[in-house]
Backbone atoms as SQL, in Angstrom:
CREATE TABLE atoms (id INTEGER PRIMARY KEY, chain TEXT, resi INTEGER, resn TEXT, atom TEXT, x REAL, y REAL, z REAL);
INSERT INTO atoms VALUES
  (1, 'A', 1, 'UNK', 'N', 14.068, -8.395, -8.372),
  (2, 'A', 1, 'UNK', 'CA', 14.192, -7.332, -7.551),
  (3, 'A', 1, 'UNK', 'C', 12.893, -7.015, -6.989),
  (4, 'A', 2, 'UNK', 'N', 12.808, -6.353, -5.817),
  (5, 'A', 2, 'UNK', 'CA', 11.549, -6.132, -5.174),
  (6, 'A', 2, 'UNK', 'C', 10.950, -4.818, -5.737),
  (7, 'A', 3, 'UNK', 'N', 9.563, -4.769, -5.796),
  (8, 'A', 3, 'UNK', 'CA', 8.931, -3.601, -6.399),
  (9, 'A', 3, 'UNK', 'C', 8.796, -2.465, -5.393),
  (10, 'A', 4, 'UNK', 'N', 9.113, -2.664, -4.252),
  (11, 'A', 4, 'UNK', 'CA', 8.883, -1.789, -3.187),
  (12, 'A', 4, 'UNK', 'C', 9.956, -0.520, -3.451),
  (13, 'A', 5, 'UNK', 'N', 10.880, -0.768, -4.252),
  (14, 'A', 5, 'UNK', 'CA', 11.901, 0.478, -4.519),
  (15, 'A', 5, 'UNK', 'C', 11.215, 1.438, -5.496),
  (16, 'A', 6, 'UNK', 'N', 10.036, 0.963, -6.067),
  (17, 'A', 6, 'UNK', 'CA', 9.235, 1.962, -6.969),
  (18, 'A', 6, 'UNK', 'C', 8.122, 2.497, -6.256),
  (19, 'A', 7, 'UNK', 'N', 7.753, 3.810, -6.666),
  (20, 'A', 7, 'UNK', 'CA', 6.574, 4.434, -6.029),
  (21, 'A', 7, 'UNK', 'C', 5.300, 3.851, -6.843),
  (22, 'A', 8, 'UNK', 'N', 4.249, 4.119, -6.239),
  (23, 'A', 8, 'UNK', 'CA', 2.961, 3.717, -6.864),
  (24, 'A', 8, 'UNK', 'C', 2.836, 4.231, -8.271),
  (25, 'A', 9, 'UNK', 'N', 3.180, 5.539, -8.377),
  (26, 'A', 9, 'UNK', 'CA', 3.012, 6.247, -9.850),
  (27, 'A', 9, 'UNK', 'C', 4.028, 5.614, -10.770),
  (28, 'A', 10, 'UNK', 'N', 5.246, 5.210, -10.379),
  (29, 'A', 10, 'UNK', 'CA', 6.120, 4.585, -11.212),
  (30, 'A', 10, 'UNK', 'C', 5.660, 3.076, -11.670),
  (31, 'A', 11, 'UNK', 'N', 5.027, 2.523, -10.684),
  (32, 'A', 11, 'UNK', 'CA', 4.469, 1.111, -11.021),
  (33, 'A', 11, 'UNK', 'C', 3.404, 1.297, -11.974),
  (34, 'A', 12, 'UNK', 'N', 2.560, 2.108, -11.849),
  (35, 'A', 12, 'UNK', 'CA', 1.481, 2.417, -12.767),
  (36, 'A', 12, 'UNK', 'C', 1.925, 2.777, -14.170),
  (37, 'A', 13, 'UNK', 'N', 3.122, 3.519, -14.194),
  (38, 'A', 13, 'UNK', 'CA', 3.760, 3.843, -15.413),
  (39, 'A', 13, 'UNK', 'C', 4.156, 2.697, -16.228),
  (40, 'A', 14, 'UNK', 'N', 4.887, 1.787, -15.350),
  (41, 'A', 14, 'UNK', 'CA', 5.358, 0.456, -15.956),
  (42, 'A', 14, 'UNK', 'C', 4.257, -0.307, -16.531),
  (43, 'A', 15, 'UNK', 'N', 3.220, -0.482, -15.828),
  (44, 'A', 15, 'UNK', 'CA', 2.037, -1.162, -16.265),
  (45, 'A', 15, 'UNK', 'C', 1.448, -0.515, -17.570),
  (46, 'A', 16, 'UNK', 'N', 1.426, 0.835, -17.726),
  (47, 'A', 16, 'UNK', 'CA', 1.019, 1.540, -18.856),
  (48, 'A', 16, 'UNK', 'C', 1.841, 1.203, -20.076),
  (49, 'A', 17, 'UNK', 'N', 3.166, 1.052, -19.876),
  (50, 'A', 17, 'UNK', 'CA', 4.081, 0.748, -20.941),
  (51, 'A', 17, 'UNK', 'C', 3.622, -0.668, -21.550),
  (52, 'A', 18, 'UNK', 'N', 3.385, -1.532, -20.640),
  (53, 'A', 18, 'UNK', 'CA', 3.094, -2.977, -21.147),
  (54, 'A', 18, 'UNK', 'C', 1.832, -2.958, -21.953),
  (55, 'A', 19, 'UNK', 'N', 0.930, -2.051, -21.333),
  (56, 'A', 19, 'UNK', 'CA', -0.500, -2.035, -22.019),
  (57, 'A', 19, 'UNK', 'C', -0.408, -1.344, -23.362),
  (58, 'A', 20, 'UNK', 'N', 0.628, -0.448, -23.608),
  (59, 'A', 20, 'UNK', 'CA', 0.706, 0.221, -24.847),
  (60, 'A', 20, 'UNK', 'C', 1.176, -0.690, -26.015),
  (61, 'A', 21, 'UNK', 'N', 1.634, -1.829, -25.647),
  (62, 'A', 21, 'UNK', 'CA', 2.072, -2.757, -26.718),
  (63, 'A', 21, 'UNK', 'C', 3.355, -3.519, -26.621),
  (64, 'A', 22, 'UNK', 'N', 4.197, -2.969, -25.545),
  (65, 'A', 22, 'UNK', 'CA', 5.473, -3.681, -25.430),
  (66, 'A', 22, 'UNK', 'C', 5.162, -5.086, -24.778),
  (67, 'A', 23, 'UNK', 'N', 6.155, -5.899, -25.033),
  (68, 'A', 23, 'UNK', 'CA', 6.145, -7.283, -24.507),
  (69, 'A', 23, 'UNK', 'C', 6.490, -7.167, -23.015),
  (70, 'A', 24, 'UNK', 'N', 5.759, -8.055, -22.237),
  (71, 'A', 24, 'UNK', 'CA', 5.950, -7.989, -20.702),
  (72, 'A', 24, 'UNK', 'C', 7.524, -8.295, -20.368),
  (73, 'A', 25, 'UNK', 'N', 8.224, -9.187, -21.278),
  (74, 'A', 25, 'UNK', 'CA', 9.496, -9.558, -20.866),
  (75, 'A', 25, 'UNK', 'C', 10.391, -8.276, -21.126),
  (76, 'A', 26, 'UNK', 'N', 10.199, -7.698, -22.186),
  (77, 'A', 26, 'UNK', 'CA', 10.886, -6.383, -22.422),
  (78, 'A', 26, 'UNK', 'C', 10.850, -5.347, -21.443),
  (79, 'A', 27, 'UNK', 'N', 9.647, -5.147, -20.924),
  (80, 'A', 27, 'UNK', 'CA', 9.341, -4.158, -19.932),
  (81, 'A', 27, 'UNK', 'C', 10.072, -4.553, -18.599),
  (82, 'A', 28, 'UNK', 'N', 9.908, -5.760, -18.332),
  (83, 'A', 28, 'UNK', 'CA', 10.521, -6.295, -17.032),
  (84, 'A', 28, 'UNK', 'C', 12.132, -6.097, -16.960),
  (85, 'A', 29, 'UNK', 'N', 12.569, -6.521, -18.121),
  (86, 'A', 29, 'UNK', 'CA', 14.048, -6.394, -18.442),
  (87, 'A', 29, 'UNK', 'C', 14.592, -4.873, -18.207),
  (88, 'A', 30, 'UNK', 'N', 13.611, -4.051, -18.850),
  (89, 'A', 30, 'UNK', 'CA', 14.158, -2.632, -18.960),
  (90, 'A', 30, 'UNK', 'C', 14.064, -1.951, -17.516),
  (91, 'A', 31, 'UNK', 'N', 13.251, -2.490, -16.620),
  (92, 'A', 31, 'UNK', 'CA', 13.010, -1.885, -15.170),
  (93, 'A', 31, 'UNK', 'C', 13.694, -2.835, -14.195),
  (94, 'A', 32, 'UNK', 'N', 14.240, -3.950, -14.615),
  (95, 'A', 32, 'UNK', 'CA', 14.926, -4.753, -13.642),
  (96, 'A', 32, 'UNK', 'C', 14.060, -5.422, -12.628),
  (97, 'A', 33, 'UNK', 'N', 12.862, -5.924, -13.118),
  (98, 'A', 33, 'UNK', 'CA', 11.936, -6.675, -12.341),
  (99, 'A', 33, 'UNK', 'C', 11.749, -8.019, -12.840),
  (100, 'A', 34, 'UNK', 'N', 11.199, -9.044, -12.078),
  (101, 'A', 34, 'UNK', 'CA', 10.805, -10.283, -12.695),
  (102, 'A', 34, 'UNK', 'C', 9.418, -10.163, -13.226),
  (103, 'A', 35, 'UNK', 'N', 9.042, -11.136, -13.958),
  (104, 'A', 35, 'UNK', 'CA', 7.796, -11.212, -14.448),
  (105, 'A', 35, 'UNK', 'C', 6.780, -11.561, -13.400),
  (106, 'A', 36, 'UNK', 'N', 7.137, -12.276, -12.438),
  (107, 'A', 36, 'UNK', 'CA', 6.336, -12.548, -11.236),
  (108, 'A', 36, 'UNK', 'C', 5.985, -11.353, -10.488),
  (109, 'A', 37, 'UNK', 'N', 6.952, -10.479, -10.383),
  (110, 'A', 37, 'UNK', 'CA', 6.862, -9.137, -9.653),
  (111, 'A', 37, 'UNK', 'C', 5.838, -8.155, -10.486),
  (112, 'A', 38, 'UNK', 'N', 6.062, -8.316, -11.826),
  (113, 'A', 38, 'UNK', 'CA', 5.118, -7.453, -12.598),
  (114, 'A', 38, 'UNK', 'C', 3.703, -7.857, -12.542),
  (115, 'A', 39, 'UNK', 'N', 3.471, -9.126, -12.520),
  (116, 'A', 39, 'UNK', 'CA', 2.081, -9.514, -12.582),
  (117, 'A', 39, 'UNK', 'C', 1.537, -9.415, -11.083),
  (118, 'A', 40, 'UNK', 'N', 2.274, -9.391, -10.123),
  (119, 'A', 40, 'UNK', 'CA', 1.893, -9.062, -8.716),
  (120, 'A', 40, 'UNK', 'C', 1.493, -7.609, -8.593),
  (121, 'A', 41, 'UNK', 'N', 2.190, -6.810, -9.209),
  (122, 'A', 41, 'UNK', 'CA', 1.905, -5.385, -9.276),
  (123, 'A', 41, 'UNK', 'C', 0.686, -5.145, -10.137),
  (124, 'A', 42, 'UNK', 'N', 0.608, -5.840, -11.300),
  (125, 'A', 42, 'UNK', 'CA', -0.587, -5.673, -12.250),
  (126, 'A', 42, 'UNK', 'C', -1.907, -6.166, -11.315),
  (127, 'A', 43, 'UNK', 'N', -1.796, -7.173, -10.569),
  (128, 'A', 43, 'UNK', 'CA', -3.045, -7.540, -9.803),
  (129, 'A', 43, 'UNK', 'C', -3.438, -6.468, -8.765),
  (130, 'A', 44, 'UNK', 'N', -2.371, -5.671, -8.257),
  (131, 'A', 44, 'UNK', 'CA', -2.699, -4.753, -7.288),
  (132, 'A', 44, 'UNK', 'C', -3.067, -3.406, -7.827),
  (133, 'A', 45, 'UNK', 'N', -2.424, -2.996, -9.030),
  (134, 'A', 45, 'UNK', 'CA', -2.588, -1.759, -9.504),
  (135, 'A', 45, 'UNK', 'C', -3.355, -1.721, -10.867),
  (136, 'A', 46, 'UNK', 'N', -3.676, -2.836, -11.435),
  (137, 'A', 46, 'UNK', 'CA', -4.234, -2.851, -12.766),
  (138, 'A', 46, 'UNK', 'C', -5.548, -2.029, -12.868),
  (139, 'A', 47, 'UNK', 'N', -5.590, -1.217, -13.932),
  (140, 'A', 47, 'UNK', 'CA', -6.683, -0.423, -14.048),
  (141, 'A', 47, 'UNK', 'C', -6.724, 0.854, -13.292),
  (142, 'A', 48, 'UNK', 'N', -5.657, 1.054, -12.390),
  (143, 'A', 48, 'UNK', 'CA', -5.695, 2.142, -11.660),
  (144, 'A', 48, 'UNK', 'C', -4.884, 3.356, -12.246),
  (145, 'A', 49, 'UNK', 'N', -5.493, 4.698, -12.069),
  (146, 'A', 49, 'UNK', 'CA', -4.782, 5.791, -12.546),
  (147, 'A', 49, 'UNK', 'C', -3.872, 6.416, -11.401),
  (148, 'A', 50, 'UNK', 'N', -3.032, 7.352, -11.728),
  (149, 'A', 50, 'UNK', 'CA', -2.055, 7.942, -10.834),
  (150, 'A', 50, 'UNK', 'C', -2.805, 8.747, -9.741),
  (151, 'A', 51, 'UNK', 'N', -3.806, 9.381, -10.049),
  (152, 'A', 51, 'UNK', 'CA', -4.602, 10.174, -9.157),
  (153, 'A', 51, 'UNK', 'C', -5.322, 9.221, -8.108),
  (154, 'A', 52, 'UNK', 'N', -5.857, 8.084, -8.695),
  (155, 'A', 52, 'UNK', 'CA', -6.560, 7.177, -7.662),
  (156, 'A', 52, 'UNK', 'C', -5.507, 6.469, -6.696),
  (157, 'A', 53, 'UNK', 'N', -4.207, 6.248, -7.222),
  (158, 'A', 53, 'UNK', 'CA', -3.299, 5.833, -6.336),
  (159, 'A', 53, 'UNK', 'C', -2.834, 6.665, -5.306),
  (160, 'A', 54, 'UNK', 'N', -2.703, 7.964, -5.615),
  (161, 'A', 54, 'UNK', 'CA', -2.479, 9.011, -4.610),
  (162, 'A', 54, 'UNK', 'C', -3.582, 9.203, -3.522),
  (163, 'A', 55, 'UNK', 'N', -4.887, 9.014, -3.881),
  (164, 'A', 55, 'UNK', 'CA', -6.028, 9.047, -3.100),
  (165, 'A', 55, 'UNK', 'C', -5.992, 7.843, -2.068),
  (166, 'A', 56, 'UNK', 'N', -5.677, 6.656, -2.678),
  (167, 'A', 56, 'UNK', 'CA', -5.600, 5.415, -1.869),
  (168, 'A', 56, 'UNK', 'C', -4.559, 5.535, -0.976),
  (169, 'A', 57, 'UNK', 'N', -3.306, 5.985, -1.263),
  (170, 'A', 57, 'UNK', 'CA', -2.274, 6.077, -0.375),
  (171, 'A', 57, 'UNK', 'C', -2.582, 7.129, 0.755),
  (172, 'A', 58, 'UNK', 'N', -3.288, 8.244, 0.534),
  (173, 'A', 58, 'UNK', 'CA', -3.650, 9.185, 1.577),
  (174, 'A', 58, 'UNK', 'C', -4.746, 8.493, 2.461),
  (175, 'A', 59, 'UNK', 'N', -5.658, 7.636, 1.987),
  (176, 'A', 59, 'UNK', 'CA', -6.534, 7.082, 2.719),
  (177, 'A', 59, 'UNK', 'C', -6.005, 6.058, 3.600),
  (178, 'A', 60, 'UNK', 'N', -5.026, 5.267, 3.166),
  (179, 'A', 60, 'UNK', 'CA', -4.321, 4.218, 4.036),
  (180, 'A', 60, 'UNK', 'C', -3.503, 4.907, 5.038),
  (181, 'A', 61, 'UNK', 'N', -2.948, 6.025, 4.847),
  (182, 'A', 61, 'UNK', 'CA', -2.212, 6.723, 5.914),
  (183, 'A', 61, 'UNK', 'C', -3.030, 7.264, 7.031),
  (184, 'A', 62, 'UNK', 'N', -4.309, 7.869, 6.548),
  (185, 'A', 62, 'UNK', 'CA', -5.267, 8.265, 7.541),
  (186, 'A', 62, 'UNK', 'C', -5.800, 7.146, 8.297),
  (187, 'A', 63, 'UNK', 'N', -5.999, 5.980, 7.671),
  (188, 'A', 63, 'UNK', 'CA', -6.670, 4.717, 8.345),
  (189, 'A', 63, 'UNK', 'C', -5.525, 4.319, 9.424),
  (190, 'A', 64, 'UNK', 'N', -4.349, 4.287, 8.981),
  (191, 'A', 64, 'UNK', 'CA', -3.316, 3.886, 10.023),
  (192, 'A', 64, 'UNK', 'C', -3.307, 4.819, 11.172),
  (193, 'A', 65, 'UNK', 'N', -3.321, 6.178, 11.009),
  (194, 'A', 65, 'UNK', 'CA', -3.398, 6.987, 12.174),
  (195, 'A', 65, 'UNK', 'C', -4.636, 6.774, 13.000),
  (196, 'A', 66, 'UNK', 'N', -5.764, 6.460, 12.407),
  (197, 'A', 66, 'UNK', 'CA', -6.933, 6.319, 13.218),
  (198, 'A', 66, 'UNK', 'C', -6.867, 5.032, 13.999),
  (199, 'A', 67, 'UNK', 'N', -6.379, 4.011, 13.426),
  (200, 'A', 67, 'UNK', 'CA', -6.241, 2.684, 14.039),
  (201, 'A', 67, 'UNK', 'C', -5.284, 2.890, 15.317),
  (202, 'A', 68, 'UNK', 'N', -4.210, 3.638, 15.132),
  (203, 'A', 68, 'UNK', 'CA', -3.311, 3.877, 16.366),
  (204, 'A', 68, 'UNK', 'C', -4.063, 4.616, 17.374),
  (205, 'A', 69, 'UNK', 'N', -4.804, 5.645, 17.057),
  (206, 'A', 69, 'UNK', 'CA', -5.489, 6.427, 18.069),
  (207, 'A', 69, 'UNK', 'C', -6.531, 5.535, 18.672),
  (208, 'A', 70, 'UNK', 'N', -7.274, 4.723, 18.050),
  (209, 'A', 70, 'UNK', 'CA', -8.093, 3.810, 18.709),
  (210, 'A', 70, 'UNK', 'C', -7.550, 2.805, 19.602),
  (211, 'A', 71, 'UNK', 'N', -6.382, 2.322, 19.159),
  (212, 'A', 71, 'UNK', 'CA', -5.665, 1.361, 20.098),
  (213, 'A', 71, 'UNK', 'C', -5.187, 2.180, 21.293),
  (214, 'A', 72, 'UNK', 'N', -4.614, 3.292, 21.348),
  (215, 'A', 72, 'UNK', 'CA', -4.192, 3.990, 22.434),
  (216, 'A', 72, 'UNK', 'C', -5.414, 4.393, 23.295),
  (217, 'A', 73, 'UNK', 'N', -6.446, 4.760, 22.791),
  (218, 'A', 73, 'UNK', 'CA', -7.749, 4.902, 23.559),
  (219, 'A', 73, 'UNK', 'C', -8.305, 3.780, 24.224),
  (220, 'A', 74, 'UNK', 'N', -8.219, 2.591, 23.470),
  (221, 'A', 74, 'UNK', 'CA', -8.647, 1.489, 24.348),
  (222, 'A', 74, 'UNK', 'C', -7.835, 0.969, 25.379),
  (223, 'A', 75, 'UNK', 'N', -6.459, 1.234, 25.108),
  (224, 'A', 75, 'UNK', 'CA', -5.548, 0.902, 26.289),
  (225, 'A', 75, 'UNK', 'C', -5.706, 1.718, 27.392),
  (226, 'A', 76, 'UNK', 'N', -5.952, 3.048, 27.244),
  (227, 'A', 76, 'UNK', 'CA', -6.132, 3.967, 28.330),
  (228, 'A', 76, 'UNK', 'C', -7.490, 3.535, 28.988),
  (229, 'A', 77, 'UNK', 'N', -8.477, 3.201, 28.376),
  (230, 'A', 77, 'UNK', 'CA', -9.811, 2.864, 28.990),
  (231, 'A', 77, 'UNK', 'C', -9.588, 1.545, 29.679),
  (232, 'A', 78, 'UNK', 'N', -8.948, 0.610, 29.222),
  (233, 'A', 78, 'UNK', 'CA', -8.698, -0.693, 29.993),
  (234, 'A', 78, 'UNK', 'C', -7.836, -0.293, 31.281),
  (235, 'A', 79, 'UNK', 'N', -7.010, 0.444, 31.312),
  (236, 'A', 79, 'UNK', 'CA', -6.085, 0.872, 32.483),
  (237, 'A', 79, 'UNK', 'C', -7.085, 1.583, 33.463),
  (238, 'A', 80, 'UNK', 'N', -7.853, 2.491, 33.085),
  (239, 'A', 80, 'UNK', 'CA', -8.817, 3.211, 33.826),
  (240, 'A', 80, 'UNK', 'C', -9.866, 2.293, 34.503),
  (241, 'A', 81, 'UNK', 'N', -10.242, 1.273, 33.873),
  (242, 'A', 81, 'UNK', 'CA', -11.152, 0.228, 34.265),
  (243, 'A', 81, 'UNK', 'C', -10.558, -0.631, 35.389),
  (244, 'A', 82, 'UNK', 'N', -9.326, -0.949, 35.134),
  (245, 'A', 82, 'UNK', 'CA', -8.436, -1.792, 36.017),
  (246, 'A', 82, 'UNK', 'C', -8.230, -1.077, 37.322),
  (247, 'A', 83, 'UNK', 'N', -7.866, 0.133, 37.156),
  (248, 'A', 83, 'UNK', 'CA', -7.593, 1.034, 38.504),
  (249, 'A', 83, 'UNK', 'C', -8.979, 1.224, 39.170),
  (250, 'A', 84, 'UNK', 'N', -10.081, 1.394, 38.590),
  (251, 'A', 84, 'UNK', 'CA', -11.423, 1.652, 39.162),
  (252, 'A', 84, 'UNK', 'C', -11.958, 0.389, 39.844),
  (253, 'A', 85, 'UNK', 'N', -11.508, -0.700, 39.445),
  (254, 'A', 85, 'UNK', 'CA', -12.198, -2.024, 39.941),
  (255, 'A', 85, 'UNK', 'C', -11.374, -2.469, 41.186),
  (256, 'A', 86, 'UNK', 'N', -10.235, -1.948, 41.450),
  (257, 'A', 86, 'UNK', 'CA', -9.486, -2.250, 42.660),
  (258, 'A', 86, 'UNK', 'C', -10.110, -1.531, 43.809),
  (259, 'A', 87, 'UNK', 'N', -10.023, -2.347, 44.943),
  (260, 'A', 87, 'UNK', 'CA', -10.610, -1.895, 46.244),
  (261, 'A', 87, 'UNK', 'C', -9.527, -1.181, 47.021),
  (262, 'A', 88, 'UNK', 'N', -9.787, 0.016, 47.476),
  (263, 'A', 88, 'UNK', 'CA', -8.734, 0.695, 48.286),
  (264, 'A', 88, 'UNK', 'C', -8.988, 0.558, 49.595);
């Protein structure tokens, strides 16, 4: 099962369950994920706290908005240069 159905906070909770002493196979069976998915999540979120995950998500959202604004501005700039370069 894909881990995208879990929020970042839930994934961190699942990782903490395994760190507390439960077997990886038992944790995976309980939450309906494969061990490969578990280890993929662990490589991404290992050692992360919930507050860190929230900050990371906010930064990713802000970064996406800024990239979109930059792309729109660059497109507008290219259009203006194209129009200004034409001879009337």
